[in-house]
Structure formats: C-alpha cells, structure tokens
N, C-alpha and C positions, 0 to 999 in steps of 0.2 A: 577367079573373081573380075576380070573385064565383062564381061556377061552379065552378071548376078549386077555391077552397079548399070548397067545399062538399062535391065528389066527395073531395078528401083530407080531410075531417073523418069521412065512412062510412070508407074505406080504414083509418086509422093503428089500430093495433092495441098499440102497445108504447106505454110512459109514454113514452121518446126521440121516438116520431112523435107523438104527440100535441102535444109541447111543442112540435114544430115547427111545426106545422098554426093552432096556438094564435099562436105570435110570428109568423106568416106572417097572422093574420088580424088582430092587430091592427097591424102595421107598413101591412096594405092600411087598416083604418078609418082609421087619424092622417091616412093621407092626403086621404081622402075629408073630414075634419072642415075640412080644411084650404081644401079645394077648394069642399064643397058645401053647406056649413051654417054659413053669413056670417051668418045670419040668428040665431043664437045669440050674437052677438059682443055684444045685450043686456047691461047690468051690474046684476047684483043690488046691492041698497043693503047696505054696513056693518050688522053685529048688534053688541051686545053697547055696551061703551062705544067703540066704533072710530068714528070718523065719516070721512068722504069715500067714494069710489066703492069697491063691492065687487069679488067677482071674476067676471067674467064665466061664461055657462053652458061658451062655448066651448071659453075657460081651464079650467074645473074638470074638464071632460071630457079634455080634452089633458093633463091634467096627471094625473090618472086610470090613460090608458092608458100614461104614460110610464114611470109606476111599476109597472103591469104589465111591461110589456114588458123593463123595467130586471131584474127579477124572475126573468122567462124567460132571459133572455142570461143571467143568471148560472148558473141551473139549466141552461143548454147549455153554456155554458162548462167545468161539470163533467163533461160528459158529453166534451166534447173535449177535455179532460186525459184521461180512461179512456182513449177509444181513442190519445191519441199514446201512453200507457204503451204499450197490447198491442200498438201498429205496432210498439214499439221492444222490446219482446218476437220479434215475430216475425222481426225482422231480426237479431237476435240468431239465432234458431234457423236464420237460411240460408236459409227457407223463401220463396220468390219469391210477392208478389202481383198475382194477375191479375183485373182489374174489367169487369165488363158493364156495357156500357154502351149508349143507343142510344133512337131515340124511342119516345115511349108504346104499348105496345101492338106491340112487334116481335117475342116471344117470351122477353125474358129471360130468364123464371124458367122458363115451360119446359125451354127449354136449361142451366139452373143445375138442376135439378132431374135432367135427364138424365147429369149429367157429376157428380151430388153423390147424397150421401142427403140432398139439403136441405130434403123436403118441404114447400118454401116456398109460397104461394097463387098458383095462377098461372090465370089466366083469360082470355077475349077480353074485354077492357073497358081500360076509359083507368085510366092509373095505379093498375092490380091492385097493386103495390111500393110502399111508401112505407118501410116499415123495413128499414134496411140489413143484410142476413145474408151470415155470412162461414162458409165450409164447408171442410175438407180437399177437397185435391186430389190424386186421384196421376195424374202422369205416365208414360207408355208405359215409358220402364224404372225404374219405383217411384220417382220422387224425387216426395218430397212439394211441395206448393204450396196455396197459398188462393185459393179462388175469393170474388169478392161481387158480391154483387146489387144493383143501384141503382136510384134513384126515375129512372123513365122520364122523356126530356126533351120537350117543346113547341115549336112554334114561338111566339115574342117571349113565352118563359117571364118571368112575370112578376118583377122586380126583390125584390119580395118574399121571393119564394119560394126564388129564388137566397139569399141572405141567411140565411134560414132555415135550408134545409139544407144551410149550407154545409159544418157536422160531419161531414154524410154525406154529403157530395159529396169530402170529403178523401182519403177512401178511391181515390176514382178520383185524383185529383192525386198522391197516394204511390206509387198501383200501379205495380210492372216490367214490366207488357204489356196495355194496354186493347183487350177484346173488342168492337169496336164493331157491333152485330147489328143485322143491315138486314133489313125485310122484302121477301123477292125478291117477295112477289107483289103491293105495292104500284107501282099506277102512278105513286105519286109520290114514289119513293123517294129521286130524286136531288136533289127539295126538302127531304123529311127529313133524307138525309145531312150535308146544309151546314146545317141547324138544327141537327144535334148538334155540328159541327164548331163552328159559335158558340157555344153553352153551355160547349165543352170551351176552348174560348180565353179565355171570360168569368171560368172560375174558374182559370187558368191552368193547365190539364191537356194542352195541345196541342201537347205537345213532347214527350210522352210517347210510348215504342213504343204503335205500333197494330196487331193486324191486326182486317181486315173478314172481318164471320162473314155469311154471307146463308144467312138463315134462311127458314122455310118452303116449298122449292123444290119439295115436294112437289105445291102448290098453284098452282105453275108452269111455263108451258109455256115459258120465256124459259131454266133454268138447270136442270142436273143436276147431281148430286154431285159432287167435285170439290175440288181444290187447284189456284190460282190464281199462280204464282211472279213474281217483278220478275226483271230483267235480271243481277242479281247470285246468282240462283237461290235467294234465300228467300222462304219464303209470303208473299205480301202478301193472300191472300183466299181462304177456304174455304168451300164450299157447303154445307150440311147439311137437314135437318129436324129438330127438338128432339122432334116430336109424336111420327116416324115412328122415330125414334133413327137415323137414316141418317146417315155422313159424320162421327161423332164421332170414330171413330177418327185416321180422317187432322185434323181438327181438333184431337185432341190431341199428335199428331205434330207439324204445324204449329207449335202453341204451343211444344212442347220444343224445335223449331229456333230461334224466335224469341230464347225466353231463354236459353238458349245455344250459339249459333252455332256454339262450336269444338266441341261435344259429339260423340262420335265412340261407336255402337255396336260392341264386340268382344266376341270369344271368346277367351278365354287360357289357357294349361295352367298351373298351379305345379307346379315338381317338389315334392316332398314335401318336401324340404328347405328349404323357402322358407317356413315357417309365418310367418314375421316381416313377409312382403310381403303374402301371403293376411289378416294381421290389420290391416294397412294399408288394404288395399283393401276390406274391410269397414269400417273406421271413416269413411271419405269418404264411406262411403251407393253409394258406386256398383255394388255388386254387386247384378244383376237373379235370379241361380238360379246356383246351383252343384251341380256333379255331381261325386261319388266315381268315377274311373275304376278299371280292376284292376290298371293301373300304377301305383299312388300315388297318382299327380298328381289335383289338381281341378280341376276344367274350371270355368270362371267366366264368365258372360255381364253384359258392364260396360257403363255407360252412364258414360263420364269424358274430360273434354277429352283430346285424343291428347297434348298439352303436359302434363298433370298424371300422367299414365301412365305418360307416358318418362321424369321428373322423379324420380319414386317409385322407377320399376324401377332406377334406376344407382344412387341411392341404397342401393342393398340389392345391388349390385354385378353384378345381370344384365341381360341386353342384352334392351329389350325388343321389339324385332323377332320374335328367336325364340321368343320364348313366345305371340304372336297364333297362332290355327291356322285 
C-alpha cells in the first residue's frame, strides 16, 4: 500500500487528484498508528493550571490526522457535488456516458486518445492515469457520447484508495456502458479480469452494461482484430490495437449497438413537400448525411430506432416503408 501511494503521489497532476492521494495517505497512516505505534501511548503531563494526565502522543497524532481527513473529505464532497451537477447536465443533454475501466497498464489511456482528441498522458507504466478525463466521442452515425478515462485497478486494491477515489469512480457507477479494457498479451489476463470485476462489485458498478475490449492484439499471437457476439447477436467482445489504431471502427459500431440495440441505419427519400418531416428528423439528431436529388427530394442517411422513425412518419401522414430506399 505504501508503494502504491508513493506512485500515486508522483502521478497526481490536478488539484482533485492530489486531494484524493492525500486522503488515501492519511487514511493509511491512521490505520498504521493503531497497529504499530503503541509505544506512543505514553501520556504527557498536563500543563498550565490543569492537573492530571495529559494527552498521549498517539491521541494527539490521531486527532491531527482526523482533523486533516475531515478537511479533505469536505473538499472532496465539493468535488462530488460538482461532478453530480455535471452528470445531471449530461443526462439532460441525452448524451450517453461510456467509462473505460481495466487493470493498470491495460492501455486505457492509449485507447482513450485514439478514440477522442483527449491528449491524456499515456505511458507503459503502472497508474499512469489518476485524474479522470472526459471527452466527447462521436459514434458511427454521428451520435454524440461522452468517454471517461478512469484510474487503473490492481489486485487487492487497498480500501483506503477505494474510499479516497470514490468521487472519481462514480463516473463508472453512473456510466451507460462500461468498456472493460483487457491486455490481450498478458498471460495472467484471466486473473486480472477477475480483479477488475471484484473492484467493480465493491463500488457498486457490477450491474452496469459491459463490453470487453481486448487491447494490444498487435503483440499477441492468440487474437486478431474482430468482434465476438453473444447468442442474441449483440457484441460482447471486441479485439483492437489502440497503439496501431486497428479495430477502432468495429469497436465504435459495437458500442453504438450496445447503447442503442434498437438503432437502425437507413437511407430515406423525403418528398419536396414534406419539409416538416425533414425538420423533425434533424431535430432528433438522427440525420448523418443529406443529399439533394434532381427530383427535388432530399436523400437522408439516418441512424434512428425503427419504432421512432415509424411513429414520426405516421404522425406526418406518410408511409415509412415507402420512404426507405
């Protein structure tokens, strides 16, 4: 735990990150005071006009630590409230949130940078990411989403760290989809996956929808780029190389399918006198591309649930089947 805290202290770059590391360090020190510093139980004499035994050194140290812990928790509560407001804003906008999780050094930040213009620090080292970063992500049909990069997990993650980073990990708990990034070249990937699942269960995120992403297939002789689907046809695993940027289009397609299983991609022709229908389709954010035809019609490439498209067309007095080309 002490070594992990040392590494965390070196990696923290933002004020929030430093607050979390400091809280984890103080929680760790307080537990060590009880277990190993019993020789400090000796009391000092009372001072001034007071008589009787004074405060022991251990009690004084514990009191100072408790005061610092309380101040840090108040500061992190402010961070938590700010994040809650931001999450509420994202929910109102309708943008789904996708959280990257995984064992430390699985390549989450490299994948994050490959999918977005994130520019987050990525390196071949433990806990390269401490500070959560959120960036907008565009799905294949042009739908906007939010991608969150999170701190890497590790086996037997100390409870002090889980408690200190709970404000950060709430991005995972509230995510619409979790991408579990796995190092495909790691011979112990099975054990690593179980470790991540244990932490997800501890923070209450084990019930969230999840898609496994096997990364680093470029240095693995067992996996190639591709998508694996379950019995219902929904994608459950995608093989990619974030470093070589291969398989990313397939990953985005899989993410879109998992977020909106009823989403359909279609091309429709809107008559020249159906401008109201065209406006309503644009208002839903479903239009990916528009082309004006010589006939006066508008050809639209859409990504929209079938049921929603049918409902809008019928409300405008048009047959949805006749519009599709």
